[in-house]
BAFI-3210 file (N, C-alpha, C; in Angstrom, 3 decimals, decimal comma, padded with zeros to 6 digits):
// residues 304
n [1|2|3|4|5|6|7|8|9|10|11|12|13|14|15|16|17|18|19|20|21|22|23|24|25|26|27|28|29|30|31|32|33|34|35|36|37|38|39|40|41|42|43|44|45|46|47|48|49|50|51|52|53|54|55|56|57|58|59|60|61|62|63|64|65|66|67|68|69|70|71|72|73|74|75|76|77|78|79|80|81|82|83|84|85|86|87|88|89|90|91|92|93|94|95|96|97|98|99|100|101|102|103|104|105|106|107|108|109|110|111|112|113|114|115|116|117|118|119|120|121|122|123|124|125|126|127|128|129|130|131|132|133|134|135|136|137|138|139|140|141|142|143|144|145|146|147|148|149|150|151|152|153|154|155|156|157|158|159|160|161|162|163|164|165|166|167|168|169|170|171|172|173|174|175|176|177|178|179|180|181|182|183|184|185|186|187|188|189|190|191|192|193|194|195|196|197|198|199|200|201|202|203|204|205|206|207|208|209|210|211|212|213|214|215|216|217|218|219|220|221|222|223|224|225|226|227|228|229|230|231|232|233|234|235|236|237|238|239|240|241|242|243|244|245|246|247|248|249|250|251|252|253|254|255|256|257|258|259|260|261|262|263|264|265|266|267|268|269|270|271|272|273|274|275|276|277|278|279|280|281|282|283|284|285|286|287|288|289|290|291|292|293|294|295|296|297|298|299|300|301|302|303|304]
n.u [-102,246|-104,270|-107,237|-109,841|-112,536|-115,501|-117,813|-120,342|-122,522|-125,908|-125,746|-123,474|-121,137|-118,352|-116,669|-113,592|-112,487|-110,067|-110,389|-113,186|-116,398|-119,549|-122,653|-125,306|-128,203|-131,562|-133,335|-131,582|-130,076|-127,533|-124,352|-122,108|-118,872|-116,296|-113,056|-110,546|-107,146|-104,684|-101,970|-103,052|-102,796|-102,451|-104,180|-104,809|-106,895|-109,124|-109,797|-110,414|-111,993|-113,919|-116,402|-119,755|-122,640|-125,881|-128,351|-130,478|-131,544|-134,609|-134,929|-132,273|-129,518|-127,171|-124,571|-122,738|-119,583|-117,943|-114,893|-112,785|-113,762|-116,240|-119,358|-121,414|-124,601|-127,081|-130,268|-131,901|-134,269|-136,964|-137,326|-135,793|-134,195|-132,687|-131,160|-133,550|-135,303|-137,601|-136,230|-136,779|-136,693|-134,867|-133,956|-131,260|-128,415|-125,829|-123,148|-121,339|-117,914|-116,486|-119,090|-121,477|-123,829|-127,038|-128,228|-130,996|-132,776|-135,939|-138,793|-140,744|-140,211|-137,255|-134,457|-132,670|-129,456|-126,758|-123,317|-120,507|-117,244|-115,096|-112,707|-110,925|-109,419|-110,931|-113,525|-115,747|-116,339|-117,101|-119,497|-121,026|-121,405|-123,235|-125,530|-125,432|-124,882|-123,913|-126,180|-128,077|-128,219|-129,711|-131,175|-132,881|-132,604|-132,854|-131,844|-131,826|-131,596|-129,115|-127,349|-127,434|-126,386|-123,712|-122,716|-122,826|-121,160|-118,804|-118,589|-118,911|-117,393|-114,293|-111,490|-108,704|-106,962|-107,038|-106,379|-106,610|-107,086|-107,659|-109,878|-111,712|-112,077|-113,185|-115,718|-116,979|-116,923|-118,865|-121,238|-121,413|-121,802|-124,424|-125,711|-125,181|-126,536|-129,091|-129,324|-128,974|-131,214|-133,101|-132,376|-132,290|-134,861|-138,340|-138,958|-138,087|-139,371|-141,981|-142,237|-142,045|-144,342|-146,168|-145,567|-146,301|-149,021|-149,936|-149,216|-151,115|-153,492|-153,214|-153,396|-155,085|-157,203|-156,395|-154,879|-153,138|-150,512|-149,110|-146,426|-145,887|-146,002|-143,984|-141,885|-141,834|-141,069|-138,563|-138,039|-138,170|-141,008|-141,622|-140,628|-142,140|-144,635|-144,341|-143,879|-145,969|-148,226|-147,293|-147,811|-150,348|-151,819|-153,101|-152,501|-150,821|-152,296|-154,790|-155,494|-155,590|-157,901|-159,840|-159,740|-160,775|-163,233|-164,619|-164,583|-166,198|-168,556|-169,450|-169,886|-171,999|-173,982|-174,319|-175,455|-175,052|-173,374|-173,054|-172,821|-170,816|-169,271|-168,653|-166,870|-164,606|-163,836|-162,630|-160,520|-161,025|-161,003|-163,138|-166,375|-167,397|-165,485|-165,419|-167,929|-167,861|-165,736|-167,158|-169,566|-168,274|-167,452|-169,762|-171,992|-173,909|-174,557|-173,205|-175,420|-177,590|-176,926|-177,117|-179,865|-181,016|-180,444|-180,803|-182,799|-182,393|-181,457|-179,791|-178,811|-176,752]
n.v [053,772|056,343|057,577|059,929|061,975|063,420|065,961|067,586|070,563|071,792|074,565|074,832|074,847|072,964|070,275|068,727|065,744|064,066|061,895|059,580|060,486|061,450|059,830|061,475|063,138|062,072|063,829|065,612|067,214|066,083|065,378|062,974|061,709|059,198|059,433|057,933|058,222|057,831|056,668|055,792|052,989|052,256|049,438|047,945|045,299|046,287|049,595|051,879|054,933|056,743|056,394|057,122|058,879|060,221|062,523|064,017|067,404|069,043|069,196|069,221|069,137|067,469|067,582|065,233|064,736|062,399|060,409|058,381|056,569|054,553|055,132|054,149|053,802|053,526|053,671|054,420|055,334|057,670|059,846|060,400|061,535|060,102|060,037|061,071|059,231|058,154|057,293|055,209|054,274|051,290|050,938|051,192|052,760|053,203|055,309|055,413|055,231|057,997|059,086|061,529|062,905|063,946|064,137|064,305|065,408|064,733|067,030|066,939|064,661|064,095|062,094|059,493|058,207|055,917|055,710|054,589|055,290|053,993|052,174|050,001|047,117|045,057|045,915|046,601|043,947|042,696|043,967|043,414|040,723|040,552|041,399|044,121|046,727|049,033|049,157|048,431|050,124|050,871|049,487|047,061|046,421|044,103|044,203|046,284|046,930|045,678|046,868|049,614|049,138|048,219|050,533|052,445|051,300|051,526|054,360|055,512|054,345|053,679|053,168|052,953|050,978|049,223|047,053|048,925|048,833|046,187|045,921|047,585|046,347|043,956|044,729|045,860|043,490|042,157|043,537|042,901|040,075|039,982|041,102|039,156|037,015|037,751|038,247|035,606|034,378|035,565|034,853|032,051|031,234|031,577|031,565|033,183|035,758|034,873|034,350|036,884|038,075|036,474|037,083|039,717|039,652|038,248|040,330|042,262|040,939|041,023|043,729|045,284|046,631|048,902|051,985|051,363|051,600|050,960|051,548|051,125|048,372|047,585|048,563|047,057|044,668|045,230|045,915|047,701|049,904|049,997|047,573|045,682|046,155|045,343|042,527|041,680|042,107|040,343|037,766|037,920|039,183|041,684|044,949|045,724|047,743|047,595|045,074|045,393|047,265|045,488|043,436|044,899|045,698|043,450|042,354|044,404|044,147|041,609|042,412|044,229|042,593|041,263|043,139|044,303|046,652|050,273|051,950|053,942|052,880|050,467|051,187|052,381|050,117|048,705|050,023|052,843|056,006|057,865|057,348|058,090|057,490|054,725|054,354|055,423|053,751|051,378|051,630|051,677|049,000|047,539|048,776|049,970|051,779|051,370|051,240|051,066|048,404|046,840|047,284|045,917|043,299|042,717|044,207|046,473|046,735|048,222|051,579|054,175]
n.w [-142,642|-141,775|-139,738|-139,906|-138,604|-139,750|-139,582|-141,117|-141,254|-141,675|-142,192|-143,643|-142,222|-140,792|-139,078|-138,138|-136,694|-134,758|-133,217|-132,494|-133,281|-131,597|-131,671|-133,607|-132,641|-132,904|-134,230|-135,366|-138,212|-140,141|-141,427|-141,813|-141,739|-142,145|-142,746|-144,584|-144,526|-146,753|-148,953|-151,857|-154,063|-157,358|-158,914|-156,775|-155,145|-153,780|-152,588|-150,026|-149,351|-148,096|-145,602|-144,991|-143,501|-143,674|-142,621|-144,338|-145,493|-146,415|-149,926|-150,436|-152,676|-154,517|-156,789|-158,558|-159,959|-160,891|-160,919|-160,886|-159,164|-157,168|-155,741|-153,458|-152,268|-149,558|-148,808|-145,929|-144,796|-145,572|-148,489|-151,794|-154,815|-157,662|-160,647|-161,782|-160,719|-158,119|-155,000|-152,201|-148,755|-148,144|-150,515|-152,908|-154,514|-157,024|-157,962|-160,700|-161,828|-163,685|-164,020|-164,255|-162,270|-160,599|-157,350|-155,036|-152,142|-150,994|-150,543|-148,414|-147,016|-146,361|-147,377|-145,447|-145,432|-146,112|-147,206|-149,336|-150,445|-152,902|-154,764|-157,118|-158,543|-158,427|-157,835|-159,723|-160,694|-158,281|-157,556|-159,574|-159,380|-157,510|-158,737|-159,482|-161,712|-164,389|-165,897|-163,990|-161,676|-159,753|-156,786|-154,880|-151,183|-148,592|-145,885|-144,019|-141,160|-140,588|-142,246|-141,195|-138,665|-139,463|-140,541|-138,436|-136,669|-137,872|-138,200|-135,677|-133,898|-131,901|-133,693|-133,371|-132,556|-134,490|-137,265|-139,814|-142,545|-142,951|-141,505|-142,735|-145,075|-144,192|-143,199|-145,513|-147,086|-145,503|-145,827|-148,496|-148,396|-147,532|-149,599|-151,553|-150,432|-150,713|-153,486|-154,471|-153,449|-155,005|-157,631|-157,553|-157,100|-156,207|-153,480|-151,447|-152,165|-151,845|-149,160|-148,042|-148,878|-147,672|-145,070|-145,008|-145,441|-143,049|-141,216|-142,027|-141,491|-138,775|-138,172|-139,568|-138,539|-137,473|-138,344|-140,585|-143,140|-146,334|-146,278|-143,577|-143,492|-145,166|-143,885|-141,365|-142,600|-143,534|-146,013|-149,295|-150,035|-152,832|-153,561|-152,117|-153,111|-155,788|-155,624|-154,129|-155,916|-157,923|-156,637|-155,410|-157,133|-156,776|-155,390|-152,185|-150,983|-152,064|-151,183|-148,440|-148,470|-149,286|-147,344|-145,163|-146,039|-146,372|-143,869|-142,622|-144,085|-142,925|-140,337|-140,545|-141,319|-138,861|-137,250|-134,841|-134,332|-135,048|-138,207|-138,172|-135,941|-136,796|-138,993|-137,451|-136,259|-138,291|-139,007|-140,006|-139,576|-140,033|-140,939|-143,320|-145,108|-145,260|-146,303|-148,784|-150,055|-149,702|-151,313|-153,947|-154,018|-153,724|-154,748|-153,037|-150,187|-146,705|-144,943|-146,667|-147,647|-145,342|-144,616|-146,783|-146,382|-143,664|-142,838|-141,563|-138,763|-137,079|-137,021|-138,659]
ca.u [-103,479|-105,078|-108,594|-110,384|-113,983|-115,926|-119,170|-120,869|-123,845|-126,673|-125,282|-122,266|-119,910|-118,089|-115,722|-112,851|-112,118|-109,119|-111,129|-114,416|-117,496|-120,783|-123,822|-126,280|-129,616|-132,672|-133,911|-130,511|-129,599|-126,029|-123,573|-120,950|-117,914|-115,086|-112,076|-109,399|-106,110|-103,704|-101,462|-103,615|-101,879|-103,173|-104,123|-105,024|-108,116|-110,160|-109,316|-111,738|-111,771|-114,960|-117,657|-120,596|-124,064|-126,473|-129,742|-130,551|-132,699|-135,463|-134,398|-130,730|-129,255|-125,688|-124,250|-121,533|-118,850|-117,199|-113,729|-112,293|-114,392|-117,473|-120,105|-122,426|-125,532|-128,022|-131,256|-132,560|-135,833|-137,282|-137,313|-134,963|-134,338|-131,537|-131,448|-135,045|-136,254|-137,720|-135,766|-137,118|-135,970|-134,883|-133,383|-129,852|-127,872|-124,392|-122,654|-120,072|-116,693|-116,855|-120,460|-122,139|-125,321|-127,567|-129,155|-131,703|-133,672|-137,492|-139,050|-141,532|-139,566|-135,834|-133,891|-131,546|-128,811|-125,244|-122,518|-119,087|-116,589|-114,091|-112,414|-109,980|-109,582|-112,192|-114,708|-116,855|-116,854|-117,718|-120,737|-121,738|-121,599|-124,550|-126,592|-125,411|-123,950|-124,305|-127,505|-128,978|-127,425|-130,727|-131,244|-133,581|-132,091|-133,793|-131,109|-131,711|-130,952|-127,657|-126,651|-127,118|-125,406|-122,357|-122,124|-122,684|-119,933|-117,596|-118,299|-119,182|-116,632|-112,854|-110,605|-107,203|-106,116|-107,444|-105,633|-107,785|-107,189|-108,245|-111,165|-112,573|-112,505|-114,117|-117,044|-117,354|-117,453|-119,991|-122,166|-121,578|-122,316|-125,926|-126,268|-125,084|-127,577|-130,468|-129,178|-129,003|-132,684|-133,883|-131,974|-132,406|-136,287|-139,267|-139,267|-137,997|-140,277|-143,212|-142,181|-142,238|-145,770|-146,837|-145,442|-147,104|-150,615|-150,054|-149,316|-152,291|-154,427|-153,078|-153,274|-156,069|-158,239|-155,724|-154,611|-151,734|-150,179|-148,207|-145,131|-145,667|-145,810|-142,645|-140,911|-141,840|-140,402|-137,223|-137,835|-138,781|-142,401|-141,730|-140,338|-143,256|-145,742|-143,984|-143,871|-147,452|-148,856|-146,918|-148,319|-151,721|-152,761|-153,548|-151,547|-151,127|-153,209|-156,098|-155,702|-156,140|-159,199|-160,772|-160,025|-161,594|-164,673|-165,218|-165,006|-167,302|-169,772|-169,809|-170,306|-173,281|-175,057|-174,451|-176,391|-174,924|-172,753|-173,520|-171,801|-169,554|-168,445|-167,925|-165,861|-163,506|-163,304|-161,891|-159,270|-161,201|-161,465|-164,277|-167,323|-167,618|-164,341|-165,940|-169,104|-167,294|-165,402|-168,336|-170,354|-167,550|-167,438|-171,209|-173,026|-174,854|-174,006|-173,352|-176,751|-178,489|-176,547|-177,781|-181,298|-181,411|-180,256|-181,188|-184,106|-181,890|-181,593|-179,015|-178,532|-175,446]
ca.v [054,474|057,017|057,913|061,236|061,977|064,803|066,417|068,855|070,940|072,213|075,935|074,828|074,603|071,582|069,981|067,495|065,182|062,970|060,847|059,138|061,364|061,021|059,706|062,479|062,937|061,467|064,937|066,347|066,962|065,715|064,667|062,472|060,884|058,642|059,627|057,192|059,008|056,769|056,684|054,755|052,532|051,651|047,947|047,075|044,732|047,197|050,801|052,726|056,444|057,339|055,790|058,338|058,750|061,539|062,728|065,090|068,370|069,106|069,642|069,181|068,642|067,348|067,122|064,442|064,577|061,331|060,238|056,957|055,896|054,089|055,676|053,162|054,464|052,765|054,686|053,660|055,865|058,891|059,822|061,200|061,381|059,791|059,885|061,217|058,170|058,389|056,339|055,266|053,396|049,848|050,969|051,814|053,023|053,374|056,285|054,637|056,080|058,831|059,198|062,828|062,770|064,881|063,488|065,400|064,961|064,916|068,199|066,567|063,499|063,843|060,624|059,174|057,228|055,598|055,617|054,255|055,755|053,012|051,736|048,873|046,335|043,938|046,648|046,329|042,517|042,382|044,553|042,753|039,428|040,644|042,015|045,644|047,032|050,275|049,132|048,245|050,927|051,192|048,149|046,918|045,616|043,876|044,080|047,615|047,061|045,289|048,015|050,626|048,634|048,353|051,890|052,947|050,800|052,136|055,826|056,029|053,555|054,002|052,093|053,339|049,812|048,185|047,175|049,711|048,203|044,783|046,175|048,164|045,258|043,049|045,275|045,860|042,231|041,716|043,965|042,176|038,935|040,182|041,359|037,870|036,056|038,273|038,015|034,195|034,031|035,902|034,210|030,594|030,759|032,628|031,219|034,426|036,665|034,414|034,563|038,316|038,331|035,803|037,828|040,973|039,089|038,020|041,660|042,896|040,291|041,396|045,080|045,931|047,249|050,045|052,885|050,870|051,946|050,065|051,841|050,352|046,825|047,492|048,788|045,881|043,490|045,763|045,970|049,016|050,027|049,599|046,003|045,052|046,256|044,422|041,197|041,454|041,936|038,989|036,516|037,954|039,684|042,911|045,581|045,559|048,672|046,913|043,784|045,876|047,765|044,334|042,758|045,654|045,705|042,087|042,366|045,389|043,381|040,570|043,175|044,914|041,616|040,778|044,143|044,900|047,965|051,266|052,005|054,655|051,896|049,437|051,933|052,489|048,690|048,076|050,866|054,002|057,055|058,453|056,477|058,347|056,786|053,376|054,515|055,719|052,469|050,324|051,945|051,204|047,600|046,917|049,691|050,362|052,286|050,374|051,227|050,280|046,992|046,442|047,330|044,975|041,907|042,488|044,999|047,662|046,623|049,293|052,793|054,820]
ca.w [-142,986|-140,679|-139,914|-139,291|-138,624|-140,133|-139,409|-141,739|-140,758|-142,832|-142,510|-144,398|-141,443|-140,496|-137,994|-138,343|-135,411|-134,836|-132,607|-132,902|-132,911|-131,034|-132,598|-133,607|-132,075|-133,888|-134,901|-135,891|-139,605|-139,967|-142,642|-141,002|-142,606|-141,830|-143,939|-144,583|-145,248|-147,204|-150,250|-152,468|-155,244|-158,647|-159,136|-155,469|-155,279|-153,201|-151,773|-149,411|-149,282|-147,173|-145,221|-144,561|-143,127|-143,868|-142,444|-145,276|-145,130|-147,552|-151,241|-150,517|-153,849|-154,731|-158,125|-158,554|-161,141|-160,430|-161,736|-160,877|-157,891|-157,001|-154,556|-153,045|-151,257|-149,031|-148,228|-144,787|-144,689|-146,353|-150,054|-152,643|-156,288|-158,447|-162,192|-162,040|-160,248|-156,710|-154,254|-150,778|-147,772|-148,660|-152,042|-152,919|-155,896|-157,275|-158,839|-161,172|-162,306|-164,832|-164,266|-163,861|-161,871|-159,628|-156,430|-154,285|-151,172|-151,106|-149,761|-147,340|-146,304|-147,007|-147,126|-144,511|-146,095|-145,807|-148,380|-149,217|-151,658|-153,044|-156,130|-157,076|-159,843|-158,087|-157,422|-160,662|-160,723|-157,106|-157,634|-160,733|-158,818|-156,668|-159,559|-159,561|-162,831|-164,950|-166,296|-162,909|-160,821|-158,570|-156,367|-153,566|-150,331|-147,391|-144,818|-143,594|-139,852|-140,627|-142,916|-140,398|-137,673|-139,918|-140,718|-137,115|-135,981|-138,764|-138,148|-134,346|-132,872|-132,107|-134,418|-133,291|-132,288|-135,438|-138,707|-140,535|-143,990|-142,901|-140,944|-143,691|-146,036|-143,607|-143,065|-146,884|-147,545|-144,751|-146,717|-149,842|-148,088|-147,462|-150,942|-152,285|-150,012|-151,268|-155,001|-154,592|-153,192|-156,125|-158,804|-157,352|-157,023|-155,662|-152,170|-150,541|-152,348|-151,246|-147,726|-147,771|-149,213|-146,575|-143,794|-145,250|-145,231|-141,630|-140,758|-142,418|-140,663|-137,342|-137,981|-140,486|-137,693|-137,238|-139,450|-141,204|-144,478|-147,096|-145,806|-142,280|-143,690|-145,743|-142,723|-140,628|-143,321|-143,795|-147,395|-149,699|-150,352|-154,126|-153,760|-151,475|-153,972|-156,954|-155,348|-153,653|-157,192|-158,538|-156,104|-155,095|-158,252|-156,476|-154,534|-150,750|-150,531|-152,489|-150,252|-147,164|-148,450|-149,462|-146,006|-144,254|-146,471|-146,034|-142,364|-142,416|-144,466|-142,043|-139,177|-140,899|-141,091|-137,536|-136,776|-133,473|-134,293|-136,048|-139,400|-137,576|-134,890|-137,791|-139,613|-136,592|-135,997|-139,431|-139,404|-140,677|-138,414|-140,565|-141,458|-144,781|-145,997|-145,470|-147,114|-150,271|-150,516|-149,809|-152,561|-155,014|-154,160|-153,662|-155,366|-152,044|-148,784|-145,767|-144,465|-147,648|-147,573|-144,139|-144,815|-147,869|-145,965|-142,282|-142,350|-140,888|-137,267|-136,469|-137,936|-138,668]
c.u [-103,980|-106,459|-108,950|-111,867|-114,398|-117,338|-119,542|-122,257|-124,573|-126,355|-124,112|-120,964|-119,607|-117,034|-114,966|-112,376|-110,950|-109,502|-112,538|-115,448|-118,698|-121,781|-124,762|-127,473|-130,587|-133,041|-132,859|-130,295|-128,098|-125,570|-122,196|-119,975|-116,786|-114,229|-110,970|-108,327|-104,816|-103,231|-101,966|-102,784|-102,672|-103,036|-104,363|-106,525|-109,265|-109,380|-110,474|-111,265|-112,615|-115,935|-118,386|-121,931|-124,661|-127,983|-129,984|-131,616|-133,564|-134,830|-132,918|-130,227|-127,678|-125,496|-122,921|-120,892|-117,747|-115,947|-113,488|-112,887|-115,929|-118,080|-121,251|-123,310|-126,612|-129,037|-131,961|-133,942|-135,871|-137,186|-136,302|-135,051|-132,915|-131,738|-132,914|-135,820|-136,398|-137,136|-136,175|-136,358|-136,036|-134,202|-131,972|-129,506|-126,522|-124,060|-121,405|-118,945|-116,975|-118,260|-120,919|-123,515|-125,748|-128,462|-129,772|-132,534|-135,031|-137,675|-139,741|-140,758|-138,131|-135,210|-132,773|-130,814|-127,275|-124,582|-121,225|-118,533|-115,434|-113,803|-111,456|-110,328|-110,573|-113,506|-115,937|-117,327|-117,529|-119,169|-121,553|-122,223|-122,935|-125,729|-126,537|-124,482|-124,470|-125,669|-128,599|-128,357|-128,337|-131,034|-132,161|-132,653|-132,872|-133,128|-130,798|-131,074|-129,552|-126,882|-126,393|-126,218|-123,860|-121,857|-121,976|-121,496|-118,770|-117,428|-118,362|-118,441|-115,089|-112,181|-109,238|-106,368|-106,328|-106,483|-106,735|-108,073|-108,007|-109,755|-112,162|-113,106|-113,355|-115,498|-117,854|-117,857|-118,546|-121,081|-122,621|-122,067|-123,820|-126,522|-126,260|-126,174|-128,903|-130,502|-129,521|-130,603|-133,449|-133,609|-132,224|-133,912|-137,047|-139,640|-139,156|-139,015|-141,730|-143,367|-142,529|-143,819|-146,556|-146,956|-146,257|-148,617|-150,755|-150,025|-150,455|-153,406|-154,579|-153,490|-154,263|-156,959|-157,609|-155,396|-153,268|-151,809|-149,194|-146,776|-144,830|-145,260|-144,238|-141,533|-140,818|-141,110|-138,985|-137,075|-138,382|-140,218|-142,573|-141,566|-141,599|-144,447|-145,629|-144,370|-145,263|-148,340|-148,556|-147,580|-149,765|-152,576|-153,308|-152,493|-151,710|-152,225|-154,611|-156,463|-156,237|-157,521|-160,145|-160,853|-160,763|-162,933|-165,358|-165,662|-166,078|-168,513|-170,421|-170,485|-171,675|-174,344|-175,270|-175,493|-176,214|-174,230|-173,250|-172,429|-170,509|-168,658|-167,699|-166,678|-164,657|-162,962|-162,491|-160,677|-159,700|-161,683|-162,799|-165,249|-167,553|-166,565|-164,900|-167,069|-168,780|-166,686|-166,289|-169,151|-169,497|-167,470|-168,814|-172,166|-173,953|-173,985|-173,988|-174,760|-177,652|-178,001|-177,226|-179,241|-181,788|-181,279|-180,618|-182,507|-183,679|-182,074|-180,833|-178,727|-177,173|-175,381]
c.v [055,011|057,199|059,284|061,158|063,405|064,900|067,572|069,191|071,657|073,774|075,959|074,720|073,163|071,452|068,650|067,160|064,170|061,730|060,677|060,254|060,791|060,799|060,932|062,159|062,593|062,654|065,673|066,147|066,914|065,158|064,238|061,513|060,287|058,698|058,770|057,842|057,897|057,073|055,593|054,435|051,891|050,121|047,228|046,539|045,747|048,394|051,582|054,018|056,961|056,384|056,959|057,974|060,044|061,560|064,038|066,151|068,610|069,872|069,816|068,475|068,548|066,898|066,514|064,544|063,666|061,018|058,728|056,048|055,437|054,578|054,877|053,714|053,431|053,705|053,862|054,120|057,205|058,735|060,742|060,820|061,151|059,457|060,103|060,187|058,336|057,184|056,361|054,230|051,935|049,804|051,621|052,101|053,300|054,398|055,613|055,677|056,596|058,947|060,691|062,582|063,686|063,994|064,434|064,759|065,461|066,224|067,868|065,529|063,249|062,723|060,768|058,109|057,093|055,528|055,242|054,733|054,717|052,896|050,493|047,944|045,269|044,653|046,246|044,858|042,123|042,793|043,813|041,342|039,337|041,396|043,398|045,987|048,419|050,311|048,803|048,754|051,215|049,802|048,200|046,080|045,342|043,879|045,547|047,772|046,763|046,323|049,197|050,278|048,692|049,615|052,621|052,470|051,328|053,539|056,211|054,999|053,936|052,968|052,427|052,152|048,859|048,216|047,684|049,186|046,879|045,024|046,605|047,118|044,339|043,441|045,498|044,441|041,543|042,279|043,281|040,790|038,820|040,328|039,906|036,806|036,453|038,009|036,532|033,904|034,389|035,134|032,592|030,205|032,037|032,474|032,416|035,466|036,228|034,566|035,898|038,603|037,599|036,568|039,196|040,649|038,858|039,359|042,372|042,296|040,733|042,931|045,882|046,745|048,667|050,764|052,435|051,345|050,906|050,308|051,160|048,972|046,685|047,589|047,732|044,815|043,934|045,697|047,301|048,700|049,347|048,006|045,308|044,978|045,203|043,053|040,650|041,256|040,497|037,840|036,673|038,560|041,256|043,670|045,429|046,511|048,134|045,783|044,400|046,467|046,482|043,643|043,590|045,706|044,430|041,896|043,392|044,819|042,379|041,413|043,734|043,852|041,086|041,866|044,540|046,263|049,031|051,129|052,797|053,697|050,931|050,072|052,108|051,180|048,073|049,216|052,325|054,839|057,822|057,606|056,853|057,874|055,313|053,315|054,592|054,468|051,357|050,480|051,462|049,693|046,940|047,661|050,143|050,898|051,267|050,186|050,563|048,774|046,253|046,299|046,169|043,558|041,578|043,218|046,198|047,695|047,608|050,429|053,191|055,636]
c.w [-141,765|-140,815|-139,354|-139,577|-138,948|-140,083|-140,067|-141,203|-141,796|-143,053|-143,249|-143,558|-141,275|-139,543|-138,237|-136,978|-135,643|-134,171|-132,926|-132,537|-132,346|-131,998|-132,495|-133,013|-133,166|-134,805|-135,582|-137,318|-139,454|-141,300|-142,025|-141,988|-141,794|-142,918|-143,744|-145,360|-145,589|-148,554|-151,094|-153,830|-156,217|-158,587|-157,859|-155,768|-154,848|-152,397|-151,276|-149,171|-148,030|-146,823|-144,560|-144,183|-143,019|-143,560|-143,222|-144,781|-146,519|-148,755|-151,347|-151,746|-154,070|-156,166|-158,128|-159,898|-160,763|-161,411|-161,676|-159,743|-157,851|-155,712|-154,407|-151,964|-150,857|-148,351|-147,133|-144,549|-145,407|-147,788|-150,596|-154,008|-156,864|-159,823|-162,506|-161,414|-158,615|-155,978|-152,775|-149,916|-148,314|-150,092|-151,915|-154,306|-155,907|-158,327|-159,361|-161,736|-163,575|-165,290|-163,543|-163,493|-160,894|-158,699|-155,512|-153,218|-151,384|-150,142|-148,490|-146,437|-146,748|-146,520|-146,074|-145,149|-145,631|-147,126|-148,195|-150,532|-151,691|-154,557|-155,981|-158,238|-159,657|-157,893|-158,273|-160,607|-159,395|-157,060|-158,629|-160,168|-157,963|-157,422|-159,799|-160,713|-163,274|-165,405|-165,274|-161,637|-159,517|-158,227|-155,177|-152,605|-149,064|-145,966|-144,108|-142,104|-139,945|-141,278|-141,999|-139,278|-138,204|-139,970|-139,405|-136,462|-136,645|-138,300|-136,582|-133,328|-133,115|-132,806|-134,298|-133,122|-133,447|-136,531|-139,563|-141,802|-143,939|-142,298|-141,860|-144,698|-145,435|-143,451|-144,467|-147,298|-146,717|-145,601|-147,960|-149,534|-148,067|-148,792|-151,738|-151,808|-150,730|-152,764|-155,146|-154,402|-154,350|-157,316|-158,729|-157,368|-156,400|-154,126|-151,288|-150,883|-151,786|-149,912|-147,298|-147,840|-148,089|-145,252|-143,913|-144,969|-143,720|-140,821|-140,853|-141,553|-139,195|-137,049|-138,705|-139,758|-137,153|-138,411|-140,172|-142,717|-145,072|-146,528|-144,409|-142,385|-144,238|-144,762|-141,651|-141,336|-143,694|-145,272|-147,955|-150,097|-151,799|-154,316|-153,230|-152,576|-155,278|-156,723|-154,905|-154,970|-157,892|-157,877|-155,649|-156,099|-157,997|-155,549|-153,048|-150,286|-150,920|-151,541|-148,967|-147,254|-148,638|-148,218|-145,168|-144,779|-146,215|-144,530|-141,955|-142,948|-143,542|-140,717|-139,337|-140,860|-139,783|-136,822|-135,450|-133,457|-135,357|-137,101|-138,847|-136,684|-135,866|-138,503|-138,808|-136,213|-137,080|-139,867|-140,033|-139,649|-138,723|-141,178|-143,014|-145,706|-146,260|-146,512|-148,595|-150,718|-150,744|-151,040|-153,860|-155,195|-154,349|-154,509|-154,423|-150,845|-147,849|-145,212|-145,414|-147,846|-146,360|-144,127|-145,670|-147,152|-144,421|-141,796|-141,525|-139,411|-136,536|-137,516|-137,787|-137,357]
res [m|g|v|k|y|k|r|d|h|p|d|g|s|g|e|i|f|e|n|v|i|e|r|p|s|e|k|q|r|y|f|d|d|m|i|l|n|s|d|h|t|e|g|n|p|l|e|f|y|r|f|g|k|e|q|s|y|p|l|r|t|v|r|h|i|n|e|d|r|f|i|l|h|y|v|l|d|g|l|g|y|f|k|g|e|m|i|s|g|g|q|g|f|v|i|f|p|r|e|e|c|t|m|a|a|d|n|e|d|p|w|h|f|c|w|i|i|f|r|g|r|d|a|y|s|l|l|k|s|v|g|i|d|r|e|r|s|i|f|d|f|s|f|l|e|k|t|e|e|i|f|d|e|l|i|y|s|d|h|s|d|a|d|i|d|l|y|m|c|s|k|f|y|e|l|m|a|y|h|k|k|q|y|s|d|v|t|l|g|s|a|s|r|r|r|y|v|e|r|a|i|n|y|i|e|k|n|y|s|s|a|i|r|v|e|d|i|a|r|e|l|h|i|s|r|k|y|l|c|r|i|f|v|e|y|r|g|i|s|p|k|e|y|i|i|t|r|r|l|n|e|a|s|a|m|l|l|e|g|e|l|s|v|s|e|i|a|r|s|v|g|y|a|d|y|t|q|l|t|r|l|f|k|v|k|t|g|m|s|p|q|e|y|r|n|k|y|t|g|g|r|k|n|a]
***
């Protein structure tokens, strides 16, 4: 089996390399493939065709008419659409054999993803063993950094001296091992999900005074935003966004009663650049503006 490397560009041009290609720059749009050249035989446990990595451009759309192969995708960051559903960083999906589908990058934040093309008699059962099948073709995964490390090693390292068949299998099974651990955590109990929620709350406690977003928390935990929101509601009864707002308003209430800072200063202290945002949210919670709240309970020792 031989290996070739291919890089396509947004203008439609492409290059084939016999030797390993250099990593792209962070701002570069790229479509990189490691292509395995071999005579594939029916009935093998697993056969690999390509490993790839793509930093897409806005609205890039690809229509797949798949035949006898599986195409496994891992979205590292950004947004895209598969089967009409939005997919974000920390989510993946599989295009199954004999499946026609369209996938498209988001216009504002196009996705950055890795992918594998493979087939074999063990392919479907292996995916099913980690909770992925035709009915559950979209999945969450929490091992983003490890995924990118594996693909970078595959695509941007020299494999001329390696037993390439064995090497490809070892890397694929390394990915499957991460899937298996995550799937086991989910099926054996809720401890893993609870730990994510606890870590999210710790992150909020340390950072609520800055302009954090739910996406920042998910990225810190290496899970998708969608998955974080789901498990947060499961354990806390509210969304991460609602938790952040409540934490900030509780802190603002205490600071208003202390009477040392102006409303504008308090707003900045709890993560809002504009005090009008704090005022709007405070009215929703208490029925009063921050200044009205202060006047009622302290006599208005400090003004906005």
